[in-house]
C-alpha positions, -999 to +999 in steps of 0.1 A: -714-249-640-699-257-675-719-240-703-742-256-726-726-265-763-741-235-773-718-214-759-685-234-769-663-211-793-636-235-812-614-227-832-603-196-815-582-163-823-576-142-801-592-106-809-561-083-811-547-108-836-574-106-857-572-070-853-537-068-865-506-052-850-510-017-869-543-007-860-533-018-823-506+007-830-529+035-845-551+028-813-524+034-791-510+066-806-549+079-797-549+067-765-512+079-759-529+116-769-556+117-744-533+116-716-524+151-724-553+161-707-566+130-690-597+113-694-584+076-693-610+066-664-643+085-654-625+106-627-614+131-652-588+148-637-575+167-669-535+164-658-511+163-684-498+124-677-474+125-707-456+157-691-456+134-658-486+151-640-504+128-620-539+129-611-560+107-586-542+074-598-511+087-589-499+076-627-481+094-651-466+083-686-458+045-677-483+023-661-471+010-623-472-027-618-475-041-581-473-078-587-476-100-616-479-141-614-502-173-624-531-170-606-550-197-592-573-181-571-594-164-600-626-184-613-624-217-626-632-209-661-600-187-660-578-202-641-579-236-658-549-259-651-526-237-655-534-203-640-545-172-650-517-147-659-525-118-637-509-083-639-518-059-609-515-027-618-517+003-590-532+021-575-572+015-581-595+048-594-618+041-568-613+040-531-633+015-513-632+017-477-639-020-474-611-030-496-594-062-488-559-055-514-558-018-499-526-016-497-520-022-532-548-005-543-545+029-524-512+033-523-483+044-540-465+013-545-453-010-575-429-002-602-431+015-635-433-003-667-428+013-699-448-004-731-417-030-740-413-043-706-449-046-704-451-066-733-422-088-718-444-097-689-471-106-707-451-130-728-432-143-699-466-151-682-478-168-715-446-187-715-456-198-678-485-214-701-507-194-684-542-197-699-546-157-705-531-126-695-555-110-671-552-072-662-564-061-630-572-025-620-565-012-656-593+014-659-564+042-655-535+027-675-557+018-708-532+040-730-507+018-719-520-016-719-532-007-758-493+004-761-481-027-743-502-052-765-492-031-798-452-043-789-461-079-778-483-089-808-447-090-829-431-110-801-459-142-806-484-131-778-515-155-785-536-160-753-567-143-749-567-112-729-584-103-697-597-071-686-603-075-647-618-038-634-642-023-609-663-012-641-655+022-630-642+027-666-646+056-696-665+040-722-645+063-746-617+042-734-633+009-737-643+016-774-606+022-781-602-017-763-626-029-790-608-055-809-581-061-786-601-075-753-615-110-757-628-114-720-643-082-699-646-095-661-661-064-644-676-060-607-708-046-604-707-031-570-738-011-560-770+001-575-775+033-552-757+063-556-752+073-520-742+039-512-713+044-540-706+081-527-702+066-495-682+034-499-664+038-529-659+078-529-677+078-569-712+087-564-715+084-599-703+048-597-738+031-607-745+050-641-705+047-651-706+009-645-743+003-660-724+024-693-692+008-691-709-030-686-731-022-715-704-014-740-683-045-727-713-067-739-715-049-771-682-060-781-678-093-770-709-107-757-719-135-733-689-157-719-679-186-745-657-215-739-628-237-754-636-276-750-610-275-721-639-254-703-618-221-701-630-189-712-623-177-748-647-144-748-671-128-735-682-111-704-681-125-667-701-101-643-690-102-609-711-096-578-697-093-539-726-094-523-727-072-490-742-068-456-774-050-459-779-047-497-794-076-509-818-052-523-793-038-546-784-070-554-815-079-571-816-047-589-786-055-607-794-089-613-824-076-630-808-050-654-784-075-661-809-099-675-835-070-690-805-051-707-779-073-714-790-110-717-804-137-692-775-155-705-748-138-688-723-158-667-723-142-632-702-151-602-724-138-569-694-133-546-695-144-507-658-129-502-668-099-485-655-091-448-647-062-429-613-047-440-598-011-449-614+013-430-644-006-420-644-016-382-619+016-377-645+041-381-680+042-366-700+053-396-691+018-415-710-001-386-733-015-408-712-034-427-687-047-402-694-076-407-700-105-432-729-112-452-750-141-437-760-175-449-798-161-456-781-129-476-766-151-497-796-170-502-815-145-508-794-132-534-790-163-553-828-161-555-830-127-567-805-137-594-828-170-605-858-145-600-847-122-630-841-153-651-804-151-645-789-194-648-750-190-655-733-191-623-698-195-612-689-224-592 
């Protein structure tokens, strides 16, 4: 639904233009230095990525890009009429057993993009007319993103930046993005540690997601729009409803309303389907089906009961 007038934001200047190129370059220097013993994401591998070593993300000094294009499958408020300029980084720092994009997210694919090439890619998407530049699966390449934004600013980048993430993010990395990112779009997958351990191989995911999303909200607040209905700044939280986990959905919605704001914009997603290792391994039989209509209705009811009211359509 379209937000009420109090969520309109006009005029608008992307955050990074207000921050300035010199500060962006300084942030990039700090972030890249941290790759000497990498803590870019919660995995904390500690490898020297500047020296060519790779941890769980299989990424060294330069980011790997699987694809980039104007995306018309994102939320209405991101794609608008001209698409969201998505840049898909690979791989992902989670190992979700049900991932529908596992061939990208869990394989060593794509090409390395040094900062200047990544900056040119952002500008190319802007020339296509995309409403924003949308970094997908960016948690492990925050230093490279900052470096590329610093390179793109003098070349004329002037559209909002979207940080599209699983929320398995380092708060330290997010703080380096403060003033560079306009729109944060995190998932919030699970409330239960054991579920996170079993399905995404990250037992600390719920704790990390809460801390990360809290930091995102501190930086940009609730989602706000331009007069055209396209998002300009704020947080949009995605939650994928999974079979048999409506109780976790309800806990997540309560936390969002209480810890962030009842005005938080959320997308309650029905896109789950068995994929990747689900179906091939009997241990995942409980999620080897789609969420039922009853479960979807219960999830929406839980969100409303928590006091949330701003839903994507």
